[in-house]
C-alpha positions, 0 to 999 in steps of 0.5 A, a space after each residue: 188560227 188564221 185560216 186562208 185560201 190561196 192561189 189563182 182565181 178557181 184553184 185556191 188551196 187551204 192555208 193556215 197563217 203561222 205566228 210570223 205571218 207566213 202561209 203554211 199549206 194546209 191541204 194535207 189535213 183538209 181538202 178546202 176551207 168550206 162551210 163543212 170545215 167550219 164546225 166546232 169539231 173540225 176547227 178543234 182538229 185543225 187547231 191540233 195540227 203541228 203548224 211548223 210541219 206544214 210546208 211553207 207557201 210562196 209569200 207573194 202568193 195571191 189570197 182568195 176568199 177565205 171560205 169557199 162556197 159562202 152560202 149567203 151574205 147578210 149585211 147590217 146597214 147604218 149600224 154606226 150612229 156617226 155614219 147614219 148622221 153623215 148619210 142624213 138618216 135617223 139612228 136605226 131603232 132595229 137593225 137595218 138588214 139586206 142581202 148582198 149577192 154571193 157573186 160580189 165575193 172576191 179576194 182581198 187584193 183583187 181588182 174592184 171593178 166599176 159598174 158600166 157608167 158608175 158615178 157613185 161607187 163607194 167604200 166601207 170597211 166592215 167587220 165580217 162574221 163567218 157563222 159556224 153552226 146553224 142559227 135560227 132564233 137564238 138568243 144574244 147569249 147563244 151567239 158566240 157559240 155559232 161563230 166560226 170566226 171573223 174577216 175583214 170585208 169591204 162593202 163596196 156600194 154603188 150609191 146611185 143604184 142603191 138610193 135612186 132606183 127604187 128602195 131596193 139596196 141590193 142593187 147598189 150592193 151586189 155588183 161583181 167584185 163588190 165584196 172583197 173578203 179576207 185575207 184570212 178568217 180568224 177564229 174566235 179564240 183569237 178575238 176575245 172581244 169583237 166590240 173593241 177592234 180598230 178599223 180604217 180605210 185609206 183612198 190613194 193613201 189618204 185616211 177616210 175611215 177611222 173607227 172602232 167596233 165599240 161604237 156599233 149601235 147594235 153589237 155582233 151578238 145583238 145583230 146576229 140574234 136579230 137576224 136569226 129571227 128572220 133568216 136562218 143562218 147556216 155554216 159558212 154564211 157571212 154577216 157584215 156588220 156596218 161601217 163607221 163614218 168616212 164613206 165617200 158620200 159623206 165627204 165635205 165639202 162635196 161627196 168623193 166617189 171611186 174612179 178608175 185608178 183609185 187604190 183602197 187600203 183597208 184593215 181591222 185589228 187582228 184581221 189583216 189588211 186589203 189593197 184594191 185597184 179600182 178598174 173600168 168594167 170590161 166584159 173580159 173582167 166582169 167576173 169576180 172571185 166567187 170561190 
């Protein structure tokens, strides 16, 4: 299944994307796509719904974050060897993890807002994993049964805040609108191998990132098992798993960072695509879609 949430920010309704790419209204079967709706039992019930009987939704409707009430975001850094090298950093021997603020969540096609005086805002296409069952100290073999599905994410990052203001990466990762997610949550039955997904990101129509999840240093199973040793993962939690090479700070001969008016377009096999306009910070525009 491809589950989504659609409608104006703060007023999203639950939806299901049919095999023709059309949104169907799912509100007759579930109030919202929340962590509670991601249990194996609930997903099994939703999988039995007669899709053709669901009302069609306007094709031009806005997509929101696919899960309402994501409890936390755990990210894996430098998880592609080529990206570590372009960042001038050693290949990690253990997963590098950090937390990203849930207030950074926003819809997949909503504006991305530059922080005030930003000079080093960057892009990162990433495979996201939505947890379906509580996971604490689980083995790699147990990981698949604890996953509800996969999402496309953009781990937008302000590199100066990330690297030049002490050692706390979260300073550059948690700004409002810095975590576009969606358009859909794709359940695991449609993604038999998360380690073979093509991914891309364009800036103003120019290809910057091209990669495949098979080149991860730590697989999805390895990363989630590792994280669960230190942090209990709960239903609805989002784990983002790293980015391939081609980020702005790695561009040659000079780094390239986002400016007002830029357009980001990105996608991953089976998980859909995103498009974000980059806008300046204003007080009226400071809140992203945290639903």
